[in-house]
Backbone as a chain_set.jsonl record, in Angstrom:
{"seq": "MIVILRPPDVCLDTPLCNGHTTGMDVLWAGTPMVTLPGESLASRVASSQLVALGCPELIAKDKADYEKIAIRLGTDKEL", "coords": {"N": [[-7.032, -2.865, -4.593], [-4.822, -4.514, -5.354], [-2.32, -6.501, -3.326], [0.864, -7.777, -3.373], [2.758, -9.688, -1.304], [5.974, -10.867, -0.995], [6.652, -14.332, 0.025], [7.121, -15.023, 3.093], [10.308, -16.031, 5.172], [10.43, -17.884, 6.561], [8.118, -19.33, 9.648], [7.463, -18.792, 13.121], [6.844, -20.963, 14.656], [4.977, -20.827, 17.684], [5.365, -21.949, 20.532], [3.924, -23.331, 23.64], [1.016, -22.763, 22.873], [0.299, -24.325, 20.196], [0.376, -23.733, 16.692], [-1.514, -25.0, 14.847], [-4.195, -25.087, 12.795], [-3.813, -23.187, 11.562], [-1.006, -23.68, 11.263], [-0.583, -25.787, 9.592], [-1.801, -24.111, 7.147], [0.236, -22.566, 6.7], [2.773, -24.254, 6.244], [1.093, -26.039, 3.869], [1.213, -23.416, 2.229], [4.029, -23.921, 1.835], [6.103, -23.001, 3.4], [8.531, -22.643, 6.369], [8.46, -24.346, 9.13], [8.701, -23.561, 12.383], [8.856, -25.666, 15.217], [8.672, -26.013, 18.839], [8.454, -28.51, 20.549], [5.879, -29.287, 23.709], [5.681, -29.798, 26.721], [1.659, -30.273, 26.655], [-0.754, -31.024, 24.902], [-0.993, -29.245, 23.365], [0.444, -27.997, 22.279], [2.572, -29.803, 21.49], [1.176, -29.983, 18.91], [2.251, -28.964, 16.249], [4.787, -30.688, 15.787], [4.116, -32.863, 15.55], [2.967, -32.679, 12.899], [5.224, -31.189, 11.455], [6.015, -34.207, 11.349], [5.227, -35.948, 10.134], [5.214, -34.383, 7.694], [7.196, -35.612, 7.294], [9.666, -33.769, 8.027], [11.363, -33.589, 10.279], [13.861, -31.986, 11.057], [13.087, -29.274, 11.577], [12.435, -29.281, 13.986], [13.205, -28.25, 16.697], [15.016, -28.58, 19.603], [15.436, -27.893, 22.409], [15.558, -24.774, 23.134], [18.18, -23.036, 22.771], [18.258, -24.495, 19.759], [16.212, -24.233, 18.144], [16.433, -21.478, 18.461], [18.837, -21.804, 16.825], [18.152, -23.064, 14.129], [15.937, -21.445, 13.386], [16.987, -18.41, 12.744], [19.217, -20.084, 11.086], [16.805, -20.658, 8.463], [16.113, -18.244, 8.059], [18.1, -16.279, 6.923], [19.764, -18.297, 5.446], [20.309, -18.278, 2.548], [20.248, -20.099, 0.305], [17.886, -21.626, 1.125]], "CA": [[-6.187, -2.352, -4.566], [-4.135, -6.063, -4.473], [-1.018, -6.197, -3.22], [1.41, -8.952, -3.502], [3.706, -9.911, -1.597], [6.843, -11.994, -1.582], [5.685, -15.053, 1.438], [7.911, -15.366, 5.035], [11.438, -16.525, 4.578], [10.052, -19.106, 7.676], [7.872, -19.474, 10.858], [8.124, -19.239, 14.362], [5.303, -21.409, 16.062], [4.787, -20.215, 19.346], [5.44, -22.492, 21.885], [3.411, -22.306, 24.728], [-0.138, -23.374, 22.229], [0.887, -24.204, 18.657], [-0.603, -22.999, 15.32], [-2.473, -25.845, 14.858], [-4.73, -25.614, 11.165], [-2.958, -21.895, 10.541], [0.417, -24.296, 10.437], [-1.015, -26.663, 8.261], [-1.318, -23.025, 5.743], [1.571, -22.32, 6.331], [3.301, -25.606, 6.279], [0.511, -25.832, 2.18], [2.126, -22.856, 1.535], [5.523, -24.274, 0.667], [6.877, -21.939, 4.158], [9.393, -23.851, 6.596], [7.965, -23.561, 10.148], [10.218, -23.992, 13.117], [8.698, -25.168, 16.2], [9.804, -26.09, 19.986], [8.094, -29.068, 21.576], [5.928, -29.026, 25.274], [4.805, -31.009, 27.87], [0.973, -30.721, 26.573], [-1.041, -31.6, 23.839], [-0.665, -28.212, 22.445], [2.324, -27.369, 22.181], [3.256, -30.649, 20.194], [0.552, -30.545, 17.771], [2.957, -28.277, 14.544], [5.685, -31.857, 15.164], [3.296, -34.355, 15.216], [2.634, -32.421, 11.134], [6.336, -31.452, 10.421], [7.063, -35.601, 11.661], [4.232, -36.313, 9.166], [5.35, -34.446, 6.237], [8.414, -35.369, 6.593], [9.986, -32.301, 8.475], [11.709, -33.458, 11.984], [15.064, -31.477, 11.167], [12.365, -27.906, 11.784], [11.854, -29.259, 15.733], [13.832, -27.405, 17.953], [15.128, -29.984, 21.342], [15.471, -26.858, 23.258], [15.243, -22.595, 23.312], [18.819, -22.317, 21.875], [18.71, -25.2, 18.803], [15.126, -23.211, 18.24], [16.587, -19.855, 17.709], [19.948, -21.697, 15.74], [17.563, -23.632, 12.862], [15.066, -19.772, 12.958], [17.748, -18.174, 11.829], [19.764, -20.405, 9.8], [16.845, -21.003, 7.914], [16.303, -16.777, 7.619], [19.309, -16.319, 6.748], [20.582, -18.89, 4.305], [19.507, -17.782, 0.52], [19.65, -21.838, -0.229], [17.985, -22.793, 1.714]], "C": [[-5.514, -3.241, -4.244], [-2.891, -5.878, -4.91], [0.153, -7.505, -2.995], [2.962, -9.322, -2.902], [4.648, -10.71, -0.982], [6.854, -13.285, 0.406], [7.682, -15.029, 2.061], [9.039, -16.188, 4.368], [10.554, -18.075, 5.715], [8.882, -18.132, 9.19], [7.72, -19.554, 11.607], [7.154, -19.103, 14.519], [5.936, -21.028, 17.341], [4.872, -21.824, 20.396], [4.947, -23.266, 22.932], [1.539, -23.59, 23.831], [0.3, -23.473, 20.735], [0.083, -23.67, 17.909], [-1.414, -24.075, 15.122], [-2.873, -25.606, 13.069], [-3.776, -24.054, 10.899], [-1.494, -22.62, 10.778], [0.019, -24.848, 9.363], [-0.983, -25.621, 7.049], [-0.547, -23.199, 5.927], [3.23, -23.316, 5.437], [2.585, -26.095, 4.474], [0.926, -24.263, 1.398], [3.541, -22.353, 0.92], [6.367, -23.167, 1.897], [7.688, -22.93, 5.547], [8.897, -23.169, 8.073], [9.296, -24.66, 11.974], [9.15, -24.388, 14.579], [9.606, -25.889, 17.681], [8.526, -26.739, 21.041], [7.68, -29.112, 23.416], [5.632, -30.084, 25.413], [2.824, -31.393, 26.943], [0.652, -30.52, 25.152], [-1.233, -30.776, 22.785], [-0.059, -27.74, 21.792], [2.951, -28.493, 21.559], [2.736, -30.071, 18.501], [1.465, -30.142, 15.852], [4.457, -29.766, 15.261], [4.932, -32.25, 15.012], [3.06, -33.747, 13.698], [4.131, -32.382, 11.301], [6.907, -33.146, 10.499], [6.352, -36.405, 9.867], [4.588, -35.668, 8.019], [6.538, -34.7, 6.252], [9.624, -34.277, 6.976], [11.161, -32.041, 9.5], [12.593, -32.729, 11.908], [13.778, -30.274, 11.588], [12.019, -27.783, 13.252], [12.639, -29.126, 16.457], [13.768, -28.74, 19.289], [15.486, -28.848, 22.132], [15.734, -25.229, 22.865], [16.44, -22.5, 21.794], [19.154, -23.127, 20.261], [17.072, -24.354, 17.281], [15.407, -21.407, 17.214], [18.13, -20.583, 16.372], [18.721, -22.049, 14.184], [16.96, -21.959, 12.572], [15.708, -18.484, 12.058], [18.891, -18.302, 11.273], [18.859, -20.502, 8.309], [16.338, -18.858, 7.682], [17.121, -16.274, 7.543], [20.58, -16.943, 6.221], [19.745, -19.058, 3.036], [19.243, -18.867, -0.143], [18.918, -22.058, -0.627], [15.996, -22.192, 0.456]], "O": [[-5.258, -3.307, -3.041], [-2.379, -5.462, -5.949], [-0.174, -8.189, -2.025], [4.01, -9.312, -3.548], [4.081, -11.484, -0.211], [7.037, -12.892, 1.558], [8.818, -15.024, 1.587], [8.901, -16.856, 3.343], [10.248, -19.152, 5.205], [8.863, -16.955, 9.55], [7.625, -20.772, 11.757], [6.445, -18.099, 14.593], [7.085, -20.978, 17.78], [3.872, -22.474, 20.701], [5.781, -24.125, 23.222], [1.171, -24.714, 24.173], [0.668, -22.427, 20.202], [-0.929, -23.118, 18.341], [-2.521, -23.652, 15.454], [-2.054, -25.878, 12.19], [-3.058, -24.015, 9.9], [-0.622, -21.873, 10.334], [0.263, -24.409, 8.24], [-0.353, -25.929, 6.037], [-0.107, -24.208, 5.376], [4.121, -23.11, 4.613], [3.459, -26.508, 3.712], [0.914, -24.091, 0.179], [4.013, -21.445, 0.236], [7.264, -22.478, 1.411], [7.261, -24.083, 5.607], [8.876, -21.959, 8.295], [10.023, -25.608, 12.272], [8.613, -23.396, 15.072], [10.796, -26.204, 17.672], [7.866, -26.133, 21.886], [8.536, -29.03, 24.297], [5.381, -31.05, 24.693], [2.604, -32.562, 26.625], [1.415, -30.023, 24.324], [-1.526, -31.118, 21.639], [-0.13, -27.089, 20.749], [4.009, -28.204, 21.0], [3.366, -29.846, 17.468], [1.348, -30.729, 14.776], [5.479, -29.255, 14.805], [4.665, -32.088, 13.821], [2.9, -34.757, 13.013], [4.606, -33.518, 11.321], [7.943, -33.472, 9.92], [6.852, -37.053, 8.948], [4.304, -36.351, 7.035], [7.229, -34.185, 5.372], [10.471, -34.023, 6.119], [11.773, -30.989, 9.686], [12.603, -32.257, 13.045], [13.301, -30.947, 12.502], [11.533, -26.791, 13.794], [12.905, -30.148, 17.09], [12.867, -29.475, 19.694], [16.322, -29.37, 22.87], [16.404, -25.057, 21.847], [16.213, -22.208, 20.62], [20.041, -22.66, 19.548], [17.103, -24.129, 16.071], [15.021, -20.732, 16.259], [18.384, -20.004, 15.316], [18.592, -21.187, 13.315], [17.457, -21.294, 11.663], [15.226, -17.836, 11.129], [19.622, -17.372, 10.933], [19.443, -20.476, 7.226], [16.49, -18.599, 6.488], [17.09, -15.355, 8.361], [21.76, -16.606, 6.313], [18.809, -19.793, 2.721], [18.354, -18.942, -0.991], [18.629, -22.458, -1.755], [15.061, -22.987, 0.363]]}, "num_chains": 1, "name": "protein.A"}
């Protein structure tokens, strides 16, 4: 049985260790990914991916910004 699901509205990247390859899969599928870069290399991969793709607005400055971006993407039907 094949089930076709609606694509997700947004992917919430994990702050401590980003998705790396999984993050690229999400972005290639056309799903926006919100990230919050940290101090370590593993926590900054998604922000590098988003900058390279021209989507720096998906990089949060702090936890409150991460939540704000995620809520906007998850609720705004025009995006």
